[in-house]
Structures are given as C-alpha cells and as structure tokens.
N, C-alpha and C positions, 0 to 999 in steps of 0.2 A: 560741257562735258561731254569728254569723249564716249564713243559706244560701250566700250569696257566698264567704266565708272558708273554709268548709269545703271548698266546689268546689276553689278555689287551691289547700289544702294539700294535695287529693288526687292532681289532676293532677302536682303536685310530686313525691309519693310514686311516683308511675306513671310519671314520668319517669325520677328516680333507678334506678326496679327495672327501665326498660331499657334502662339502661346500664349497669347491671350483668349484664344479660343478654347486651348484645353483644360485652361484655371477657370474659366466660364463653365466648362461641362463638369467639374470636379467639382466646383462649390454650388449649381446649380441642377445638376443633370441626373438625380436622382431623386428618387421618391422614398420619403425616410419619415417611418414610427418612431414615435420617441425619441425622437433626431437628436442627432449629434453629430458634428460637425466631421465627415473623414478631416485626418491629417494629410498635409500640403506633403509629409516625410514619408515619403514609398521609398518600400524596399527597395534596390540597386535594380532586382532582377525584373521590377516593374518597366521597362522600359520599353519604347516605343517600338523595339524591334522582335518584340513579344506580340502576340495578339490579342488584343482584349476581352475582358471576359463578356460574355452571350448571355442570357436569361432566357429562354423561351419556355410560353406557358399553354399549357394544355390542360383540357375537363382533369384529366385522370394523373397528371404528370407534369413534375418541375421540372427541368435541364437546366445547368447549370454547367456552361462549357468554357473554359480560358485555350481551347488551342492542345492543350497538351496532357489533361485531362478532360474526362468527360461525366458527371452525376448526375445519376436520377434518382427524383427524390418521388414519392407517390404524394398525390397532391388529394384531399388536404391532409392524409394523414401522418406523414412525413416520416415515413420509411425512406432506407435508400434501398431501391429496389437494383439500381445499376452502377459499375463503373467500370467506365473503357479507358483504356490506356494501353499505349503502344502495340494496336494493333487486336486487341484481344475486347474484343466488344463487349464483354462482362466478364469482369475478374472476379464475380459474387456467384455462386451458386444459384444458377438457374431454375436447375429442378423445385427449388423452394419455392413457397408462394412468394410475390413481391414486399410483401411487407413483414416476412422473414429472414432478409437477407442482411440486410445490418439497419439495425436498432436498436431505441434508448428499453429498456426495462426497469421495472421496480416490483419488490414485491413488497405485501404490506398487509394490517390487518386491524380492525376496528376491537375495541376490547370485548364485545357482545361475539365477535364472529369464532367459530369452531377450529378455519383454519387461517392461513393464509393466501393473499392473492395475488396471479402472476399478472403482471400486467404492462404492454406493452407500448402504453403510453401516445397510443395512435390519435393523435389530431385530430380538430373537429374546423379548422380555420388555417385560412396558408393567406401571410402577409408578403408586401413584397420589403424589407428594411431601408435595403440602400442597393440603389444600382448605377453603375457606371461603368469605364471601361478599361478601370483599375481594380473595381471590389463588385462583391455583389456577396448581399446577405437578406437571406429571407428566413420567414420565421413561421412554427405551423403551435399551435394553439390549442389547448385545451383546456376548459374553463367550466370549475365546477356550480353546478347550479342547486343551490340550499335545497328550494322547494322541490327537487327529488328526491333528497335523503330519504323519505319514509318509502318509497316507491323503486328504489334503484339503488343498487349494492355499487359505488360510485366512486373512485376516488377521491377523496376533499381537497384535493389539491387544486391552484393554478399552474399550469404547466407551459416551457414556450421553450419549443427547440428551435435552434439557432444554426442554420448551414452557411459557410463563409466560404467565399473561393475569390483569388488575388491574381492578378496579372502575371504568369511569369512562374506559379507557383506551380511545382509537381505533386498536386495533394489538396486536400480544402479540409479545412476546419468546422467543429460543431462543438456547440456548449450551449447550459444550458438554464433557466430559469425557474424555478420551484419555491412555490409559493404560498401558505397555509394563512387563511385573512380571521381576526379578531373576531372570537362569536365561535367560529367553525369546532365540529365536534372532535374529540379525542386520537390520534389519529398515530398506529406504528408504521413507521418505515425499515424493514429489515435490510434493502440493500438496492443500491443505484446502480447503474453504468450502459454503456452501448455494448453492445453484442455483434460483431462481423462475421459471417459467415461465408469461407470461401470455397470458391471450385473444386469440389473432390477432384474432378481430374488434373487439376494444374499443379495444387500446391502441396508439398510432400516433405519439405523443409522448413522447420523451423529453428529460427535466434532468437530466444533472449536475455545472451550476455555474450562475454567470449569462450567461455567454456560450458555452457551449456544451450549444443546445438546438432541437430543432428537430422536424418532422415526420419520421417514419424509415421506409426501405421494409420490405417483407416477406421473411419467408423465401421467400414464392412468389417474387418478385422475384430475389432472390437468383440462387434457382435457377432462373433462365431467362437470367441473366447472365451475363457472361462472365467464368468464372474465371484473373485474372491470375498473379502469377510465384509466389504460394501461395496454398490455398485457402481463407485468411481473406480475401481480396480480390477483389473482384468486383465489374465494371465493369456496372451497371445499363442496361440495354440495353432492357427493356419493361417497364419498370414499371407497376406500378396508380396509381401516383401521376407525371403528366406530367411535373410538375416536378424530378422525378428523375434524368429520364431523360441517360444520359451522367456521374454521378455514379459514383466510388469508393467503396462503403463496404466496413469493414474492424473489427472489434473491437479492435482496437487503439488505430486511430484515438480510441479513448475512455477512455482507457488516462490513471490520476491516479497522485500521491505518496500515501502511506499519510496524511501530513498533513493534505491537503484531501482522504479518502476519508472524506466526513463525512453526505454524502446525496445520494441521486442515488433516479434513478425515472421512473414513465409516470404518462402522464395519458389515461384515457380522456374524449373528448367525450361519451357520450352513455350514461348520466349526466355530468356531469364530475364525473370521481371521478381519485384519486392516489395510484398505492403505492408506498411510498418504504422504501428500505434507510437505515437509520441507524445508525453506526459511533460513539456518540461517545469510543470512546478504539479506541487499537491497539495498548493494552501486550502484547497476545498476539502483535503479528504481530512476522515475521523482518525485518530488513535495516535497521533505523531508518526516521526519519521521512519521508527520499528515496523507499525504495523506493516502486517502482510496481507498479500491478493494475489490473486488467481492474475497470470496474465498470457499467454498464449496456452494453446492445449490440441488434442485430437479433432479431429473435427471437418476439414480445420479451421478453428474458430481462435481469435482472436479478441481481448477484451478488453476495453477503459474502463476499471471499477473506481469507482467515486468512492462508495463506502460498504462496509458488510460487516458481518459476523464471526466472518472467519479468523481462526485462532485467536477467537476474544469473549465470542456469545452473544447472548442478544443484548450487553451492555454496548455493543458498538451502532445499536441503531438509532434511532430518530424518533425519538417520545415525545407526539405534539399532544398538550394537554387538551381539555377541553376550552376553547374560547382567547388557545394562545397564539399571538401572530408571532410569524417565520416569514423568512426568506432565505436564498441563499443560490448562488450562483456556481454551477458547476461546470471549469472547463476553461478556455477550451482545451482542446483534443484534437491536435493535428495528424492525419492520417497521411500516412507519405509514400508515394509511389517511386521506384527506380529502373532503371533495366543496364545491362553490360554485355558486353559482347561475348565475354571469357566466360570458363567453365568454373568458376573459382565464388563458392558461394561469398565466401569472406569479402569478397570487392563492393557486394550489394550490404553486407552484413557494413560493414568499414562507412563506406557511403550514407547510409541511414546512422551512425551515430555522429555522424559530423554535420546532418542534419539537427543531430539532436541537440547538438551543442548551439548551433546555429538560433534555432526555436527557443533554446533555455535562455540563449544572452538576450533574446527579443524580449523575453518575460517583464514584467506586465504590457500584455500588446499594445497597440496605441489602434488594432481596425475594428474591434468590436464593438458596435454603435447603443446598444444596451446602454441605459444610465445608472444600473446598476455592477457594473461592472467599470472601478474606477482604475486610468489610465495613466501612467509612470507618474505623471505630471501632479496628479490629485491623491496621489499615495506619501507616506513618510518614510523616516530611516528612525532605527534605532540602535542605539553602541554602548559598549560599555568592558570592560576588562574584569573577569570571574576567577577571582582563588579559591582555594581550598586550605582550610586552618582546621589540620589532626595535629595536636601537640605529640600523639604518640609517634606518627609519626618524622612531622618535623616542626622544629622549636618555631620556626617563622612559616606565616603564608605562601603558601605554594602556587605557583600560577596552574590554573585548570585546563591544563593541554588537550584538546581534540573534543572535549563537553558539547555535547549539545545543549543546544541552547536555543529558546523560542517566545513565541508570545499564543497567547492564547486564552479565550474567554475566562474572567475572573472566577478564582474557585479555590478548592483548599490545595495544598502541596500535592503535587502529584495527580491531580483533578484533569490535567491534563489528557491524559490518557484513556478517562471516560468522554474527554469532551466529543459532542455529536452536530452541534446545531451552528458553530461558528466557524471561522475560518483560522488556520495556525501557521505560523512561517517561524522556520526555525534554520537556523546553521551549526556551522558546528569553531569552535573558538581557535585560535592560531595554538602555535606552541608557547606565547607567553600570556594564555587566558583572552584576549583580546577576541570582541566579537562584532561584525556587521551587517544588521537584519535590513536589510533593504524591501521595497515593494510591500511594505503594509499598508493596508485596507484601512481608511480612518476607522476609528471607534477604541473601547475602551479593553483596557486589553491588561493580563497577569502576566509578569516573566517568571517561566520554569528553567529547571535546568539540572542535567545530570550527566555525572562525569565518569565515563570508562575507569575502572580499577576503585573506585570510592564507593561505596553502600550510599543510600539516600534519595531524596530529589531536593530540590534546589528549590525555593519561588521569593523572588524578591515581594521587600516589605511595601511596598505599595503599587495602587492601582497604577497604567501607565497610559494616561489619552495622548493618541496618535490622532495627529489633523494634517490637511492638507499642507503636503511641503514642509512637516516637521521635520528638525533632526534632532534628535534628542540624545545628550552623550550623561547615559548613567553613572560614568568615572567605576570606583574601585568597587567592586562589590564581592563580600566575602560568606561562603557558602562552608557553615561548620556542621558537617556529615554525623549521624548517629556514632556516639562512641561515650562507652564509659570507663574503658581500663585499659591498659595493653592486651594484644594478642595473645595469645597462648599456643595458639595454632589455628589453620585455615583450610579449608577444602575449595578449590575452585579459584575461578578471578571475577571479579563483582561486574559483570558486562553484562549483565543482566540475558543471557544465552549461556545453555548448557553445554555450548559448540566445543569447549575444552575439556569435554569429558573422554568417557571411551566409549565409541561407537564400533558396535561389531559389526562383521561382515551378514550381510543377509543369507538365508538360506540358495547354493547353487540352483535350485531355480526358481527361484524367486527374484531373480536381477531384472534392473533397469544398466543397460551396458553403460550408459551418457554417465554414471556415478560410481564410476570402477576405478582403476587405480591412477589412472588418469587427471580424475577429479576428484582427491581424497576430500577437500574439505566441501562437497557435498554428499559425503557419503552420509550423514543422516537419514537422505531425502529415498532413501530404498526401502521398498516393500517389506513388512513382516517383523520388523525390528523389536519391534516389543515382545514377540513370542522367544525371543536371541536370549531372553532373559533366563528363561524355564531349562535352553537348552545349556546355558552356560551354570546354571543354580539350580539343579534338579530337584535336590531334597534339601538344602541348606540354604540361605539369603544370603547376602554380601556381609562381609566381614571387613572395616577398613581399618587399619591400625598406622595411625598417625606416627609420622617420622621414619615409616616404612614401608609403607603402601606410596603409590602414585596414582593421583586422582585423572591422569589421561588414560594408566594403564587401567587400574582398579577399579571405580568408581564407574558403574553404568550410568547412562546419560540420561535414563527416566528409569524413575522411581516405581515401578510399574506392580501389576501383579503378577500370582505363579501358578500357568498352567498345570493340573493335576491327569492323573492318566485318564481320568472319564470327562477331563477336557471341561473342568470347571473352572472360575479362577480364583484363588485365593488371596485374603491377605497378606503381604510380604513383610518382614521384619529389619532392619537393613541395623548394623552396629556398628558406632565408632569407638576405640580405642585407642585411649589415650595415657600416658602418665603424668603426673604433677607429682615434682619433687616437694612443695611442701605444701598445704594449703591454711586457709583462713579461716575456720571456723566463724569466726561472728561476717567474714565479710559479703559481697554480692558479685559475682561473676553474673556477666553478658553474655546471652546465645544468639548470636543473629544469625536468621535463617533467612535467603533470599531468596525466591520461588520462582522463576524464568517461563513461565504455567502450571495451570492446573485442570485438572479434567473430572470432576466430582470427585475429588480429590477430601482426604479425611486422615489427617496424620496428629499421630500423637508423639508424644516422647517420656522417657522414662530414663531415669539415673541410675544405675548400677541395678536395679530392681526389676529383670523386663513383667514379673507378675506381678507387679504393684497394682493392685484395681482400681485406683486412680490415678494418670498422668499426672508429672511434674509440670505438663506442657503439652498445649493441643493449639492445632489449627483446625476450625470448621470445617465443616462440610464446603466448598469452594469450589469456583469455577467450570466452566463451559467451554474453554479453545477449543477441545478438540487435536489439540497440538499433537498430540502423538500420534495420531489415526494417519492425520495429514503430511505426515512427514518436516513436522515442525520442532525445530529448535528452540522455538519460545511463544509464548504469548503473551500473556498479559501479566507484568511486573507487581510483584508481591513482597515488603519488607516485614515481619516476625521478630522482635526482639523480643528473648525472655529471661528473666531474673532468674538466676538460680544462688541457692542459699549455700553458703559456705559448708553447710553441716554437710550440706547434700552431699559433698563430695568426699575422699577420701586419698591420702598422700597415697602414690604408688600408681598404679593401674586403674584407671576408671572406663566406664563403659554408659555409649548413650545407644538408646534400644529406639530409632525410629520405625515407627509401623505405620503404614498405610492400612489405613483399616475398611477403606469401603472395597469392595470386591465383587464377583461377579461378572465382569467383565474386560474385555484383557485392554481394553483402549482409556481403562481409569488409572488416575495418577499424576504424576507433577515432572516436571525437571525442573533439578536443583540448577540455582544460577551458583550460588557462592552459602556457605558458611565459616561463622567464627566464635572461637570462644575467648571474653575476654577476661582477665582479670579484675579484681576489685580497684577501683578507684586507685590512682596516687596520687601522692600531693607535689607541684612543682620544683 
C-alpha cells in the first residue's frame, strides 16, 4: 500500500471513531431526570462549526452558554438574572433585583382570601435534566407541602420551570408544568405568564406587528405624565423624546389576539440588537384563537402570557375545586436575539418574523425532556370538511370558508370560549371548507367551529378520542346555524367583532400617533373613545334608520353611557327604525342580537313603545370584559335570539328601542357584533 493510500484510510478510520464517540456522548453523556431520549435529529444549526453548549453551576447561579447567548439563572429560584449577547453584558435591567428582571409569575387566591396574591413562583430546588454538547435543559421546582397549609399562605401547586438552550441557537426556551394533586384545596388562578424587563437605557423601539412599531416612552416619562381615567393610561406631558409630548400611552393599546401573538419585542440602537418573544403555538392558552392579551409595552417590558382574564373577565381564570387533580404544560416559548449593522429597525423585525416561522414549523418541538410534553410522533391528526346549511341563503349546503375550527375539552356548544383547564387546537378551513388539525395531544375532545359571516356556534355530535399516531377523518360535517325565517334587515357583519362600525376620532389632546391615519384599521385602540359618544350625541341618542343609515358611519362602535354636564354617566337608548310593507299578526318574528363584548351591561328592548313598563325582551346584567376601557373591539361572544309576535309589529314604520340601563360609569356597556330581524318561517 502506498503512503498516500495509507493516510487516506487512516483518516477514514479516525473520522468513523469520532462519529461513534459523538453518538456515544449524545446517548450517554447527559444526566436526565424524568428521562426522555434526546432525538438524534438535531437542527441543521447544531453543527460542529458552532461551540458546544456549556453549563456552569455555582451556589447562587446557573449559567448556560452556547457561544452565542449566555443566560444566567438564579439558583435555586430560577429567575432570569442576565442575558449576555453581542457584546452587551446584560440586556436585562441590572438596576432591578436579580429575581425581578425575567421571571415566571401568577396571580392566585383561595376562596377565603380577601384579595389575590402576586406570586413570582420562585423555586426551591434545582436539577439538571439534560446536559450534552448539543443541549442543556435545567429545572427549577417548587413543591407544595400540605402539612404547611394551616401555617403558611402558600400556592397549592407544584411548579416546574424549565429552561433549554440548544447548540447554535440564538436564544433560549422556557416552559413550565403546573400541577394540582388530588386532595389539595380549592384554588383560583387568575393569570400566568413570563415577564422580561429589558435595559431601560438601551431598548426604546418596540415592534409587535408590521404596522405597530414605534419609539416608546420610558418609565420615567410615564411617571412624570398625567394619569387619566385609570392608572395604565398616562398622558405624556414631559417626555424625554419631545416628539411624544401630548400622546397617551397605555399598555392595553398593544394587546393582540392569541392567533396573532406570534412574535413581538424590542430593538436596541447601539449596538443594533433585537430581543423577541416568539410563541409558536397557543395550544396551552385559554379562550381560543381570538382571546386577546398583552404583548410588549413601555418599561421596556415583554410578556409571554399563558392565560388571563383580560378582555373576558374572571371566567377565563383556572378554578380548581377542592380535591381536583390537574396538570398542564405551558410553552415552550422562545426568546430570540438578533443583531444587524444597518440603521433599519425593520431588518431585525423581518428576521424575527423569519425565525418565528421557523419555530412554528418545528412545533411540536422534539427537544423538551418532560414526559408531559408529547413530541410530534406522539400526537395525532383530525381532519374533515365543514359545510353550512342555511336554506334562506342557499338551497344547497355551502362550503364553510375560512371557518375557525378546533378541538377543546368536551362541553356544550360554544363552551370552548370559557374552557380553561385543557389544551385547544385550532385551524381555519380552506375555501372548500376542508381542515386538518395537526399536532393534537392524545386525549378526548369535542370539535367546535364558528364561521365568519354566519351567526352561532357549531359542535360535532360526538366526542373525539385522539391517540398517539392517529389520523381521524371526520368526513363531511354540516353546520345548521340559528335561523327561523328570511332576513328582513340586518346591521353589521357577523364576525364576532365591532370592527365594521363607526369608530370616532380621538380628542386632539389624547392621541397615540401610532393609530392615526396611516393605521386606520387600529383606530379603535385610541384612548377615550367612549367619551366621544357624548360629543356626538350630547342631548339625544343614536337613531339608525334601516335602508337609509350606513352602519359604517352611523352605528357607534360601542353602546356606552352618556356623560352629563355634572360628569355623571346616564343610561342611553338607541333606536332602530325600519319599515314593514306587511305584517303577519299571527306569525312569529325573530330578532338576533350578537354581542362582541359586555361590561356590566344590561340591555332592555321595547317595540314601538319606549315607555312600556315591561320590556319586550331583555339581556340581563352580564360581562366583565372591560373591552371598552382597554381599547378592545371584542371580548366574549354572546348570541341572544328573541321571538317577537306579529301583533307587536305594525305595517309601515316600526321602532326598536335598545336601552343600556346600567349607568354610573363610562366603561359600562357593550359592543354589538350583529343584529338581524327575521320574518316568520316560510314553507319550502
């Protein structure tokens, strides 16, 4: 054998031995609690060209470093004390206590408590779950001891906070497991989230969508400003950035729907660095795809909210009865960092969106070690095709186009909106009503749907049992929406929001420039719009004439109270005028009223006689969504259908009087979604 051939063979043997050794490290090199084998299919980024992931443990801190990002966690409490990236020693606010820079938290109470408790879920025990050159996963746990129940006011949950760093990844992941064991006491959890407090001196530019990006005020700007009708809303009177003077800042102006909270964050100008919260799935969130919640806001603060009562009320918290067993995994969420030498903030934003799409495509992830988080091959698929059957629109069933369709715990029609303890999996149908729900955790579900342009909710007749690897085809499904007779008239679009109605301009001194003419679709986020109703209708209330009025111009987006000169807020009565060429006195008419939100609302309806002592129909006091005050266009959806006897109507002009009788507060009222009057049923 010549010398060159011998060397070539020796290199091949060496390469083979190196590969075997690397595989040995992957299989055997990690210390694992709750053991789950790390898949050999590693991301293409995790190559030998990038440094390995290193773990350093000291008495007070745990440091994970992959050569790109270094994360420092407090030991054993599990708060994020520091994040080093691109020459910045810590992107988090170092003036804060190290447990108050990045942390998990929850708000909870027990039935006997006089108020709620804000709990930062500080751990008491630290474990290494997995450690090798491609991945480190660590755990910080807090275990409830029932024997201390009588002497200590402690959260009766077991908490397991996990942090994961992968080789070659420009960021880190976090997920958590909450557990309430059988026999434990009653517990009400109002919200749960991860909060990140960034360096106030560095991060001033916020981005939460393509059209919602701007230089933001500082905490000091807010402290020096004028608090308005509630503490979150502040008029900036002496901001450090003169361009912001006279604007209103309110964290609720930057809320988004679950389905759209995919990526948001902040940009530092020097050096040009972005920090982003990426949420690739909302399967663990409550309230379905349209539930709204907070994102990023002045601070600078970025949030990953898992559940809350925002825009819904206490119904969206988790209430655990005494003795009830419950366990749920929240996350993982990815905290992504990027950098760029250009002066364009959007370069980093576009890269963050690209990374979000990459993370979404990888869901469900294959790296979490917890046995409570099933990987892709441990999940199932549900598919089918949905039709809408409404003979007053079309004699044949129609494709349910762009319908929201999802799986949630078994319940009544529409119960998914209030379901809080399980997981939900949603998608939208295509133009032919076909759908495919992937990545479904094994379990028993009901299938729910609602269709834009159609009132009401759909529920499949049978429970669906999803098993590991199952692919369930439900075939053709037919939704028969609420319908009693032909449409005589309608106001609005049944899409569960009030977005199509008239949204007024804010007062000149109470604007947020982000929502001005260049962002007209977000106009409803301006502050103080509830009081604009009084400016438009100072003495008399809204009157809408069917066939003449235009709901985009003449139907105020929220039915609110009216402010008097003495600054009291009084009930308001809206009128709907409509003509009928004929009336069947023995027939039964149907009035559908769909509400997009309600906040201490109490609606009474009268036909043709506003002074009638007893209303013809009534929606009792409902709702704590606070959507009017928090710049929302919807909250929880509710549909009410009332029968009106023909003898209550008259040939020619009729008037429906809608009175919002709850008064005394500018935020009491509701958003209408859609109103429709149907005639008596017709024979086929």
